[in-house]
C-alpha positions in Angstrom: 0.2 58.6 64.7 -2.1 56.5 62.5 -5.4 57.1 64.5 -4.8 60.9 63.8 -4.8 60.4 60.1 -8.1 61.7 58.6 -10.6 58.9 57.9 -11.0 59.9 54.2 -7.3 59.5 53.7 -7.3 56.1 55.3 -10.2 55.2 53.1 -8.3 56.3 50.0 -5.4 54.1 51.0 -7.7 51.1 51.9 -10.2 51.2 49.1 -7.8 49.5 46.7 -7.4 46.5 49.0 -10.9 46.2 50.6 -14.0 45.6 48.5 -16.2 48.0 50.4 -18.6 48.1 53.3 -21.3 45.8 51.9 -21.7 42.2 50.8 -22.8 43.6 47.5 -19.3 45.2 47.1 -17.6 41.9 47.8 -19.8 40.0 45.4 -19.0 42.6 42.7 -15.3 42.0 43.2 -15.6 38.2 43.2 -17.8 38.3 40.1 -15.1 40.2 38.3 -12.5 37.8 39.5 -14.5 34.8 38.3 -14.8 36.4 34.9 -11.0 36.5 34.9 -10.9 32.8 35.7 -10.0 33.4 39.4 -11.6 32.0 42.5 -12.7 34.1 45.5 -12.6 33.9 49.2 -14.8 36.4 51.1 -13.8 37.7 54.6 -16.3 39.6 56.8 -14.3 42.2 58.7 -15.1 42.2 62.4 -12.0 41.4 64.6 -13.0 44.4 66.8 -16.1 42.8 68.3 -16.6 43.3 72.1 -19.8 41.5 72.9 -21.3 38.0 72.4 -24.1 39.6 70.4 -21.6 41.1 68.0 -19.9 37.8 67.6 -23.2 36.1 66.8 -23.9 38.9 64.3 -20.7 38.1 62.5 -21.6 34.4 62.3 -25.0 35.5 60.9 -23.2 37.6 58.3 -21.2 34.6 57.1 -24.4 32.6 56.8 -25.8 35.4 54.6 -22.6 35.3 52.5 -23.1 31.6 51.7 -26.7 32.2 50.7 -25.6 35.0 48.4 -22.7 33.0 46.9 -25.1 30.3 46.0 -27.8 32.6 44.7 -25.4 34.6 42.5 -23.6 31.5 41.4 -20.2 32.8 42.5 -17.1 30.6 42.7 -16.0 31.5 46.2 -15.6 30.2 49.7 -15.1 32.2 52.9 -12.3 32.9 55.4 -13.1 33.6 59.0 -11.2 35.2 61.8 -12.0 33.5 65.1 -11.6 36.8 67.1 -14.6 38.0 65.1 -16.6 35.0 66.2 -15.8 35.5 69.8 -12.5 33.7 70.5 -11.3 36.4 72.9 -14.6 36.3 74.8 -15.2 32.6 75.2 -13.9 29.5 73.5 -17.3 27.7 73.6 -19.0 30.7 72.1 -16.5 30.8 69.3 -16.9 27.1 68.7 -20.7 27.5 68.6 -20.5 30.3 66.1 -17.8 28.7 63.9 -19.8 25.4 63.8 -22.9 27.2 62.7 -21.0 28.8 59.8 -19.3 25.5 58.8 -22.7 23.7 58.9 -24.2 26.3 56.6 -21.3 26.0 54.3 -21.7 22.2 54.1 -25.4 22.6 53.5 -24.6 24.7 50.4 -21.6 22.5 49.4 -19.1 25.2 50.3 -15.9 25.6 52.4 -14.6 27.6 55.4 -11.0 28.6 55.9 -10.0 29.6 59.5 -7.6 32.5 59.3 -4.5 32.6 61.6 -4.1 35.8 63.7 -1.4 36.8 66.2 0.5 34.2 68.2 -1.8 34.6 71.3 -4.5 32.9 69.3 -2.5 30.1 67.6 -3.1 27.3 70.2 -6.8 27.9 70.4 -7.2 28.2 66.6 -5.5 24.9 66.0 -7.5 23.3 68.9 -10.8 24.5 67.4 -9.7 23.3 64.0 -9.0 19.8 65.3 -12.2 19.8 67.5 -14.4 20.4 64.4 -12.5 18.1 62.1 -12.8 15.3 64.7 -16.5 16.1 65.0 -16.8 15.2 61.3 -16.6 18.6 59.6 -14.5 18.0 56.5 -15.3 21.3 54.7 -12.8 23.2 56.9 -9.3 24.4 56.4 -6.8 26.4 58.3 -3.9 28.9 57.8 -0.3 28.5 59.0 2.3 31.3 59.1 5.8 30.5 57.8 7.5 33.1 60.0 6.5 31.3 63.2 9.2 29.0 64.5 6.5 26.5 65.6 5.0 26.0 62.1 6.8 22.8 61.1 5.9 21.2 64.4 2.3 22.3 63.8 2.3 20.7 60.4 3.5 17.4 61.9 0.9 17.6 64.7 -1.9 18.1 62.1 -0.7 15.4 59.8 -3.3 12.8 60.7 -6.0 15.2 59.6 -4.5 15.7 56.1 -5.6 19.4 56.5 -6.3 21.9 53.7 -3.8 24.6 54.6 -3.1 28.1 53.4 0.6 28.8 54.0 1.5 32.5 54.1 4.5 34.4 55.5 2.6 36.1 58.4 1.9 39.7 59.0 1.7 40.2 62.7 4.7 41.7 64.6 6.0 38.9 66.8 9.1 38.7 69.1 12.3 36.9 67.9 11.8 33.9 70.2 8.5 33.2 68.4 9.1 34.3 64.8 11.9 34.5 62.3 12.9 38.1 61.8 15.1 37.8 58.7 13.7 38.1 55.2 15.7 35.1 54.0 14.8 33.1 57.1 11.1 33.5 56.5 11.4 32.6 52.8 13.4 29.5 53.7 10.8 28.3 56.3 8.0 29.0 53.8 9.6 26.6 51.4 10.2 24.0 54.1 6.6 24.3 55.3 5.3 24.0 51.7 7.3 20.9 51.1 6.3 19.4 54.5 2.6 20.0 53.7 2.9 18.4 50.3 4.8 15.5 51.8 1.8 15.0 54.1 -0.5 14.9 51.1 -2.3 18.1 52.1 -4.1 20.5 49.7 -2.1 23.7 49.9 -3.0 27.3 49.1 0.3 29.0 48.4 -0.4 32.5 49.6 2.2 35.0 48.6 3.0 38.0 46.4 6.7 37.4 46.7 8.0 36.9 43.1 10.7 34.4 44.3 8.3 32.4 46.4 5.8 32.3 43.5 8.5 31.0 41.2 9.6 28.4 43.8 6.0 27.3 44.3 5.6 26.8 40.6 8.9 24.8 40.4 7.9 22.6 43.4 4.4 21.7 42.1 5.9 21.0 38.6 8.6 18.8 40.1 6.0 16.8 42.0 3.8 16.5 39.0 0.8 18.0 40.8 -2.4 18.4 38.8 -4.2 21.8 38.6 -6.8 20.7 41.2 -4.2 19.5 43.8 -3.1 23.0 44.9 -3.7 26.7 44.3 -2.0 30.0 44.6 -3.7 32.8 46.7 -3.3 36.6 46.7 -4.9 39.6 48.3 -7.4 41.7 46.4 -5.6 44.6 44.7 -2.0 43.4 45.1 0.4 42.0 42.5 -2.4 41.8 39.9 0.0 41.3 37.0 1.7 38.5 38.7 -1.6 36.8 39.5 -2.8 37.2 35.9 0.4 35.5 34.7 -0.3 32.5 37.0 -3.8 32.2 35.5 -2.5 32.4 32.0 -0.1 29.6 32.8 -3.0 27.4 33.9 -2.7 27.6 37.7 -5.6 28.1 40.0 -5.6 31.5 41.7 -7.8 32.5 44.6 -8.3 36.2 45.5 -8.9 37.1 49.2 -11.7 39.7 49.3 -12.4 41.5 52.7 -15.5 43.7 53.1 -17.5 45.2 55.9 -18.4 48.2 58.0 -15.2 47.6 60.1 -12.9 48.6 57.2 -11.5 51.6 59.1 -10.4 49.7 62.2 -9.2 46.9 60.0 -7.0 49.2 58.0 -5.5 51.0 61.0 -4.8 47.7 62.7 -3.0 46.3 59.5 -1.0 49.5 59.2 0.0 49.5 62.8 0.9 45.8 62.9 3.2 46.1 59.9 4.3 49.6 59.1 5.9 48.4 55.8 2.4 48.1 54.4 1.8 51.8 54.9 4.8 52.6 52.7 3.8 50.1 50.1 0.2 51.3 49.9 1.2 55.0 49.9 3.7 54.4 47.1 1.2 52.3 45.1 -1.6 54.8 45.6 0.6 57.8 44.7 1.6 56.0 41.5 -2.0 55.6 40.6 -2.9 59.3 41.4 0.1 61.1 39.9 0.0 61.2 36.1 3.0 59.6 34.3 5.2 62.0 32.3 7.8 61.1 29.8 7.4 57.4 30.5 8.3 57.6 34.2 6.4 58.1 37.4 
């Protein structure tokens, strides 16, 4: 039913969680985050590309992002989705585009994080990550999803690279043979993955809005005596802001994921279709912002 929802309504639901259609919008959000002692990571929306030229255009947009980050003095890196760089079209095209973005980042003393998408892309994503790291590109990290049953094996296979990893629960709908389905199972594997990454001396971005996982993450880094620069927490723009502010007040590094781009509509529909729970969360959150409070209750 989602494609039948009027575009203005989807925009109303999405605007809280997407910076806007332009790089200027993303920079405005990151600048505000920096003023609140938070880091940024900018994502150019574009998973829906269908041609090689579109994939190259996304790569060019990322190179523009790095120029703008440097010019405006923003504390931000970028996150890329390989499907936007052509992974579904041609592996070598994607590698060429990704390498051009990583080289531009290195030229400007910046960093690229490869997002993880649905399970059909996992092998190629990790292969590309290893290919570029072995080619000497150190300013490159990757994402692993705690709900995938393979994740602990992937951590072991990447161990020799001492990767910089964002660990998240995972949002894509996957079958039970590939992904844990239970809420507690996913949480438990998240903690196992976090511990395994830290055991491997990896820099970890603990990406979650789950209050229990945030608390466990804080406990684990404290128990290990990690310094502020040895890990970070990560959250999506517009979600769990009070929780994020508390982390900053406690002295933790917090990075805010800031998507922008003309493809915001398709991105929003895809996210809502992939995980219908998000639709209910956003609708309730948006309604709470639109409906005035009366007598102290919503």
